[in-house]
Every structure is written in C-alpha cells, then in structure tokens.
N, C-alpha and C positions, 0 to 999 in steps of 0.2 A: 743582446743575441751577442755570445761570447763567438768570436773569430779562434779558427782553426788556424794553429801556427804550422807553418808547411815545414816537413822535416823528412829526415832520411837518416837511415845508419846501414854502414854495408856491417853486415852479421856473419857470425861464421859458427855452424851450428851441428850439433849433433842430433838425430835422430831417436826418438825415444820409444815413439807411438804414434798413433796418426788412425784419425777416424773421420766420417764428412762432418763439414762443421755445421750446428744446430742451426744456423739462422744465415747462411749463406750459400745460395746454391750454387753448383759448379766448384766450392774452395772445400779443402780438408783444414780441420782443427789439427795441427802437430803439436807435440809435447817436446820441446828439444832444450835439449843444456847448450846454455850460452858459453861460446870455446873462447868468443875475441869482438870486438866489435870497434868500428873508426868510422869518424863523422863523413861525412859525403861534403864535399865542399858545395857553397851555397846556399845549405841546409841545416835547421835545427838540428842537434843529435841529443834525442830524446829516450837511447834504447842502450847506451854506453852504459849503466849502471847494472844492466842487466846481466853482465857479465861474472858465470859462476852462480850464476843461478837457472833453474828450469821456468820455460818460459812457454808459454800457447801462443801458436804464431799459425794465421790464416794464412795459405798457399792454394795459389789454383791448383784444383785436382788433378789434371794431364798433366801438370809439373811435377808430380810425387807418385804418383800411382806406380803402384808394386814394390817404391824402397824399402826395405831390411830397416830395422834400426840398428845404429850403428854409424848409419851414413853419414859422412859431413856433407854440409849445404852452404853453399856461399852466396849471397843473396844481398839485397837493398830490401831494406822494412820499414814503415815506417808506424807512427802510431795515431791512431785516429779512433776517434769514440772510447778511449780505453784499452782497445784492442793493436795487436801489432799485425800489419800487415804485411806480405811481401808484395813486391811490384806486380801489380798485373801483369802487364807487358814489358818484364825487361830489357835493356838497352843488351845489345851484346856483350856477352863474358860477364856480365854480372850476374847471373844465376849460375853456380857450377857443381856439380853432382858428385861427390869422390865416395866410391865404392866402400863399403867399411873395410879396415886391415886384417887381414885373415892372422890367426895366429902363429906364430912360427912351428914346426914339427918337431 
C-alpha cells in the first residue's frame, strides 16, 4: 500500500472555465491558469511546478457558483490521487475571490 504524502500549496489562480465535476458530487472542476504558488508551512508543496500552466482544480461548488472567467482566486489546494483539490473547509482568510478587473475606458 502506498501512503499519500500530506501536502498543501497556497495558489493564486485565474478562472478560465467551470463545470460540474464528473465524479465528485457537490464539486466543480475549474480550468484555471496558475499565477503563483507558495508553500504552506508544515506541508509538502506538490503544486508549485504548475505556475504558468493551466490546471484542472476541484473546488466545492458553493464556493465558486456564478464566478465569471477572469476571476482571481487565492486558495489552498492539495494533490490527491493525481487531482488538485481545494480545501473543502478552508481556514478563514485562505479562500479569497477577487473579481475580474475591468478594462479602462
């Protein structure tokens, strides 16, 4: 039996698209561009190498309902079973949504 490594990474991502997760009820599968990644003290960092890449990220549906493409999200995520998963119950201040910036007129 392979033991999963306890891991967590603080990510800053930009939402590209969202759809219901095909396997996890109550979760959405987001396509996001990873803008930044920082280690979380006390955990292995397995997602930092995704900076600059597009990533599939599972997030509880109620946290991302109605978000528009371009929205920036700061959150903590882990890699489990080959899939990136946001914290199901994030600690205060660790899941922050920034609306898309409006172009200057």
